[in-house]
N, CA, C and O of each residue as an XYZ file, in Angstrom:
460
protein
N       1.064     10.201    -49.867
C       1.466      9.998    -48.487
C       2.678     10.883    -48.198
O       3.673     10.845    -48.922
N       2.583     11.667    -47.148
C       3.689     12.556    -46.815
C       4.522     11.933    -45.713
O       4.015     11.203    -44.862
N       5.794     12.231    -45.745
C       6.709     11.701    -44.742
C       6.953     12.775    -43.683
O       7.259     13.920    -44.013
N       6.818     12.405    -42.421
C       7.031     13.362    -41.343
C       8.519     13.552    -41.106
O       9.316     12.623    -41.231
N       8.865     14.775    -40.763
C      10.261     15.040    -40.439
C      10.570     14.447    -39.064
O       9.661     14.272    -38.253
N      11.827     14.139    -38.792
C      12.200     13.596    -37.479
C      11.779     14.517    -36.332
O      11.416     14.045    -35.255
N      11.829     15.811    -36.561
C      11.461     16.768    -35.523
C       9.963     16.646    -35.183
O       9.593     16.654    -34.009
N       9.122     16.536    -36.190
C       7.680     16.392    -35.979
C       7.374     15.071    -35.283
O       6.543     15.017    -34.377
N       8.038     14.026    -35.703
C       7.851     12.717    -35.092
C       8.263     12.742    -33.617
O       7.571     12.184    -32.766
N       9.379     13.384    -33.325
C       9.857     13.495    -31.950
C       8.859     14.261    -31.088
O       8.583     13.864    -29.956
N       8.314     15.361    -31.618
C       7.320     16.145    -30.875
C       6.083     15.302    -30.580
O       5.544     15.339    -29.473
N       5.644     14.551    -31.570
C       4.460     13.701    -31.386
C       4.705     12.662    -30.299
O       3.844     12.435    -29.449
N       5.869     12.036    -30.323
C       6.209     11.045    -29.303
C       6.304     11.681    -27.917
O       5.881     11.084    -26.927
N       6.853     12.876    -27.850
C       6.973     13.577    -26.571
C       5.590     13.894    -26.001
O       5.362     13.740    -24.801
N       4.677     14.331    -26.851
C       3.316     14.639    -26.399
C       2.622     13.376    -25.897
O       1.964     13.396    -24.857
N       2.768     12.284    -26.634
C       2.172     11.012    -26.214
C       2.751     10.576    -24.864
O       2.011     10.108    -23.999
N       4.054     10.725    -24.679
C       4.696     10.339    -23.419
C       4.183     11.188    -22.257
O       3.948     10.668    -21.166
N       4.012     12.470    -22.482
C       3.516     13.364    -21.428
C       2.086     12.991    -21.045
O       1.757     12.908    -19.862
N       1.245     12.767    -22.042
C      -0.146     12.393    -21.772
C      -0.202     11.069    -21.013
O      -0.962     10.931    -20.054
N       0.599     10.104    -21.439
C       0.618      8.798    -20.770
C       1.067      8.932    -19.318
O       0.492      8.295    -18.435
N       2.087      9.753    -19.058
C       2.576      9.900    -17.683
C       1.548     10.598    -16.794
O       1.423     10.260    -15.617
N       0.813     11.564    -17.337
C      -0.234     12.239    -16.560
C      -1.346     11.257    -16.214
O      -1.815     11.225    -15.076
N      -1.770     10.458    -17.189
C      -2.818      9.468    -16.941
C      -2.362      8.438    -15.918
O      -3.142      8.039    -15.053
N      -1.121      8.006    -16.005
C      -0.580      7.027    -15.071
C      -0.528      7.615    -13.658
O      -0.868      6.941    -12.686
N      -0.104      8.866    -13.555
C      -0.023      9.521    -12.246
C      -1.408      9.652    -11.620
O      -1.557      9.471    -10.411
N      -2.416      9.964    -12.424
C      -3.775     10.066    -11.890
C      -4.274      8.714    -11.415
O      -4.947      8.632    -10.387
N      -3.958      7.660    -12.138
C      -4.395      6.314    -11.752
C      -3.747      5.885    -10.443
O      -4.353      5.143     -9.670
N      -2.536      6.336    -10.185
C      -1.802      5.967     -8.975
C      -1.896      7.021     -7.879
O      -1.099      7.005     -6.941
N      -2.849      7.932     -7.980
C      -2.909      9.057     -7.050
C      -3.045      8.628     -5.601
O      -2.479      9.274     -4.720
N      -3.779      7.556     -5.328
C      -3.969      7.161     -3.936
C      -2.841      6.286     -3.433
O      -2.780      6.019     -2.233
N      -1.961      5.836     -4.278
C      -0.884      4.957     -3.847
C       0.202      5.762     -3.141
O       0.425      6.934     -3.447
N       0.847      5.137     -2.226
C       1.864      5.742     -1.369
C       3.151      5.999     -2.147
O       3.571      5.162     -2.947
N       3.767      7.130     -1.921
C       5.111      7.393     -2.462
C       6.035      7.532     -1.253
O       6.247      6.548     -0.545
N       6.589      8.709     -0.992
C       7.435      8.860      0.193
C       6.599      9.222      1.417
O       6.962      8.887      2.545
N       5.498      9.897      1.193
C       4.513     10.161      2.238
C       3.200     10.489      1.543
O       3.173     10.798      0.352
N       2.126     10.419      2.292
C       0.814     10.702      1.708
C       0.577     12.208      1.707
O       0.587     12.850      2.757
N       0.367     12.756      0.529
C       0.037     14.173      0.416
C      -1.463     14.361      0.247
O      -1.973     15.477      0.342
N      -2.166     13.256     -0.005
C      -3.625     13.248     -0.053
C      -4.094     11.827      0.220
O      -3.323     10.874      0.105
N      -5.361     11.696      0.580
C      -5.923     10.368      0.824
C      -7.058     10.125     -0.158
O      -7.606     11.060     -0.743
N      -7.397      8.862     -0.328
C      -8.481      8.493     -1.230
C      -9.556      7.750     -0.445
O      -9.247      6.937      0.427
N     -10.815      8.031     -0.757
C     -11.928      7.332     -0.119
C     -12.269      6.035     -0.828
O     -13.175      5.316     -0.407
N     -11.550      5.729     -1.905
C     -11.790      4.478     -2.629
C     -11.315      3.312     -1.767
O     -10.177      3.297     -1.298
N     -12.201      2.337     -1.566
C     -11.879      1.213     -0.682
C     -10.792      0.323     -1.276
O     -10.774      0.062     -2.479
N      -9.896     -0.133     -0.423
C      -8.836     -1.065     -0.814
C      -9.438     -2.465     -0.789
O      -9.963     -2.906      0.234
N      -9.358     -3.161     -1.924
C      -9.966     -4.494     -2.018
C      -8.948     -5.614     -1.817
O      -9.328     -6.756     -1.560
N      -7.665     -5.299     -1.932
C      -6.618     -6.311     -1.757
C      -6.460     -6.643     -0.269
O      -6.762     -5.803      0.579
N      -5.992     -7.850      0.061
C      -5.741     -8.187      1.469
C      -4.626     -7.305      2.051
O      -3.596     -7.089      1.413
N      -4.845     -6.810      3.247
C      -3.873     -5.941      3.918
C      -2.872     -6.815      4.669
O      -3.253     -7.721      5.410
N      -1.574     -6.525      4.465
C      -0.521     -7.284      5.153
C       0.206     -6.433      6.196
O       1.119     -6.912      6.869
N      -0.202     -5.175      6.325
C       0.398     -4.288      7.306
C      -0.205     -2.899      7.191
O      -0.901     -2.593      6.222
N       0.061     -2.068      8.174
C      -0.422     -0.692      8.129
C       0.465      0.166      9.013
O       1.183     -0.333      9.879
N       0.397      1.456      8.775
C       1.086      2.407      9.646
C       0.309      3.705      9.665
O      -0.446      4.003      8.739
N       0.497      4.472     10.719
C      -0.138      5.780     10.832
C       0.853      6.842     10.397
O       2.038      6.780     10.727
N       0.356      7.809      9.658
C       1.193      8.938      9.258
C       0.586     10.195      9.872
O      -0.601     10.468      9.698
N       1.396     10.945     10.580
C       0.942     12.176     11.195
C       1.227     13.339     10.253
O       2.190     13.289      9.489
N       0.399     14.394     10.296
C       0.633     15.525      9.396
C       1.944     16.231      9.730
O       2.226     16.548     10.885
N       2.723     16.462      8.700
C       4.000     17.145      8.872
C       4.435     17.659      7.509
O       4.393     16.924      6.522
N       4.846     18.901      7.455
C       5.242     19.544      6.203
C       4.143     19.360      5.163
O       3.020     19.817      5.379
N       4.429     18.713      4.057
C       3.427     18.527      2.994
C       2.660     17.212      3.135
O       1.786     16.923      2.317
N       2.969     16.414      4.152
C       2.306     15.123      4.365
C       1.038     15.327      5.201
O       1.032     16.120      6.143
N      -0.035     14.607      4.852
C      -1.298     14.721      5.570
C      -1.465     13.548      6.534
O      -0.772     12.537      6.423
N      -2.392     13.697      7.481
C      -2.719     12.588      8.378
C      -3.336     11.475      7.544
O      -4.253     11.718      6.758
N      -2.836     10.256      7.714
C      -3.322      9.137      6.902
C      -3.020      7.813      7.580
O      -2.134      7.706      8.427
N      -3.788      6.809      7.179
C      -3.461      5.425      7.499
C      -2.913      4.847      6.208
O      -3.569      4.910      5.168
N      -1.720      4.287      6.269
C      -1.116      3.686      5.081
C      -1.357      2.182      5.168
O      -0.763      1.488      5.992
N      -2.243      1.695      4.297
C      -2.530      0.266      4.251
C      -1.570     -0.381      3.275
O      -1.454      0.051      2.127
N      -0.878     -1.421      3.731
C       0.103     -2.112      2.890
C      -0.498     -3.418      2.384
O      -1.075     -4.189      3.150
N      -0.353     -3.655      1.067
C      -0.770     -4.915      0.469
C       0.466     -5.562     -0.140
O       1.563     -5.015     -0.033
N       0.306     -6.706     -0.771
C       1.453     -7.380     -1.394
C       2.158     -6.479     -2.400
O       3.386     -6.490     -2.486
N       1.394     -5.701     -3.160
C       1.973     -4.934     -4.263
C       2.031     -3.430     -4.043
O       2.832     -2.753     -4.687
N       1.201     -2.886     -3.150
C       1.092     -1.437     -3.041
C       0.966     -0.976     -1.595
O       0.769     -1.765     -0.671
N       1.090      0.334     -1.445
C       0.760      1.010     -0.197
C      -0.276      2.066     -0.566
O      -0.097      2.807     -1.532
N      -1.366      2.134      0.209
C      -2.456      3.049     -0.094
C      -2.621      4.078      1.011
O      -2.554      3.747      2.194
N      -2.836      5.324      0.621
C      -3.066      6.422      1.553
C      -4.567      6.526      1.808
O      -5.339      6.836      0.901
N      -4.969      6.267      3.042
C      -6.390      6.183      3.369
C      -6.747      7.174      4.474
O      -5.899      7.534      5.290
N      -8.011      7.614      4.496
C      -8.439      8.551      5.539
C      -8.443      7.896      6.920
O      -8.852      6.746      7.077
N      -7.990      8.636      7.895
C      -7.832      8.119      9.253
C      -9.167      7.705      9.868
O      -9.235      6.679     10.546
N     -10.210      8.467      9.650
C     -11.480      8.231     10.336
C     -12.502      7.422      9.527
O     -13.637      7.264      9.976
N     -12.141      6.920      8.380
C     -13.100      6.173      7.558
C     -13.418      4.819      8.198
O     -12.502      4.081      8.563
N     -14.698      4.487      8.338
C     -15.073      3.202      8.949
C     -14.501      1.992      8.208
O     -14.142      1.001      8.843
N     -14.411      2.055      6.893
C     -13.887      0.907      6.135
C     -12.403      0.696      6.403
O     -11.915     -0.431      6.333
N     -11.677      1.779      6.713
C     -10.249      1.655      7.033
C     -10.101      0.944      8.379
O      -9.265      0.054      8.537
N     -10.918      1.348      9.334
C     -10.888      0.687     10.644
C     -11.219     -0.801     10.503
O     -10.588     -1.646     11.138
N     -12.213     -1.114      9.664
C     -12.594     -2.517      9.442
C     -11.440     -3.302      8.821
O     -11.209     -4.453      9.191
N     -10.714     -2.693      7.881
C      -9.561     -3.361      7.251
C      -8.467     -3.639      8.283
O      -7.860     -4.710      8.277
N      -8.219     -2.677      9.165
C      -7.193     -2.854     10.197
C      -7.611     -3.961     11.168
O      -6.798     -4.808     11.538
N      -8.891     -3.949     11.580
C      -9.375     -4.991     12.490
C      -9.282     -6.371     11.844
O      -8.904     -7.343     12.499
N      -9.625     -6.453     10.569
C      -9.521     -7.722      9.834
C      -8.071     -8.205      9.809
O      -7.798     -9.387     10.018
N      -7.146     -7.281      9.551
C      -5.719     -7.614      9.540
C      -5.269     -8.113     10.915
O      -4.555     -9.111     11.017
N      -5.691     -7.415     11.967
C      -5.282     -7.785     13.327
C      -5.821     -9.170     13.697
O      -5.094     -9.981     14.270
N      -7.087     -9.445     13.376
C      -7.664    -10.762     13.675
C      -6.918    -11.862     12.932
O      -6.583    -12.894     13.514
N      -6.657    -11.643     11.645
C      -5.945    -12.640     10.836
C      -4.538    -12.855     11.387
O      -4.072    -13.991     11.467
N      -3.872    -11.793     11.760
C      -2.515    -11.866     12.292
C      -2.495    -12.608     13.626
O      -1.598    -13.412     13.878
N      -3.476    -12.342     14.474
C      -3.562    -12.996     15.777
C      -3.805    -14.493     15.605
O      -3.200    -15.306     16.303
N      -4.692    -14.858     14.673
C      -4.956    -16.278     14.403
C      -3.700    -16.977     13.924
O      -3.411    -18.096     14.347
N      -2.943    -16.324     13.036
C      -1.714    -16.925     12.510
C      -0.685    -17.109     13.618
O       0.010    -18.124     13.654
N      -0.582    -16.143     14.518
C       0.368    -16.257     15.632
C       0.013    -17.424     16.532
O       0.895    -18.151     16.988
N      -1.278    -17.607     16.793
C      -1.712    -18.697     17.671
C      -1.412    -20.058     17.058
O      -1.086    -21.002     17.777
N      -1.517    -20.166     15.740
C      -1.295    -21.467     15.101
C       0.173    -21.744     14.821
O       0.553    -22.904     14.663
N       1.006    -20.716     14.755
C       2.415    -20.943     14.422
C       3.349    -20.878     15.623
O       4.435    -21.455     15.571
N       2.970    -20.200     16.696
C       3.842    -20.084     17.873
C       3.732    -21.332     18.739
O       2.626    -21.721     19.113
N       4.847    -21.965     19.062
C       4.770    -23.090     19.998
C       4.472    -22.564     21.401
O       4.919    -21.477     21.766
N       3.743    -23.308     22.160
C       3.403    -22.881     23.517
C       4.655    -22.905     24.394
O       5.643    -23.564     24.069
N       4.595    -22.184     25.496
C       5.714    -22.164     26.440
C       5.978    -23.562     26.976
O       7.132    -23.966     27.119
N       4.914    -24.306     27.275
C       5.068    -25.660     27.795
C       5.780    -26.560     26.791
O       6.682    -27.308     27.167
N       5.389    -26.498     25.522
C       6.043    -27.363     24.531
C       7.507    -26.976     24.343
O       8.342    -27.842     24.082
N       7.830    -25.687     24.473
C       9.232    -25.269     24.374
C      10.033    -25.790     25.558
O      11.173    -26.222     25.388
N       9.453    -25.757     26.760
C      10.147    -26.262     27.947
C      10.363    -27.764     27.857
O      11.440    -28.259     28.191
N       9.351    -28.489     27.409
C       9.462    -29.945     27.285
C      10.519    -30.307     26.260
O      11.341    -31.192     26.498
N      10.504    -29.629     25.124
C      11.473    -29.901     24.067
C      12.885    -29.572     24.535
O      13.823    -30.314     24.245
N      13.043    -28.462     25.259
C      14.367    -28.042     25.714
C      14.922    -28.975     26.783
O      16.138    -29.130     26.896
N      14.045    -29.599     27.571
C      14.534    -30.449     28.660
C      14.781    -31.891     28.234
O      15.305    -32.682     29.019
N      14.417    -32.243     27.014
C      14.652    -33.615     26.552
C      16.129    -33.812     26.251
O      16.779    -32.916     25.712
N      16.673    -35.007     26.603
C      18.097    -35.256     26.335
C      18.360    -35.345     24.835
O      17.499    -35.757     24.058
N      19.544    -34.958     24.459
C      19.931    -34.957     23.047
C      20.444    -36.284     22.601
O      20.810    -36.446     21.437
């Protein structure tokens, strides 16, 4: 059994780290960083909690940024599944607003009651 020199061991670890970082970057390619430089056609399966439009500027491309609990995804603007995700988010958000917002009448009644 031969013993590796510290220099050889360090090189091996450096190569492993580089390979791991490249693989990790490829896996996260569609996820949002500071702006979307590319979009992915892979459908987002997580529930959407928000979205924003990104207009092309400098190195950033036109994209819809779908926000989930854990990530932001760069999605194509004209993809039908992206539109469906946004509509689903809007419907869910509207339903939540209707169930959580007190009506104007109930606010007036509550405000006019003596303390």
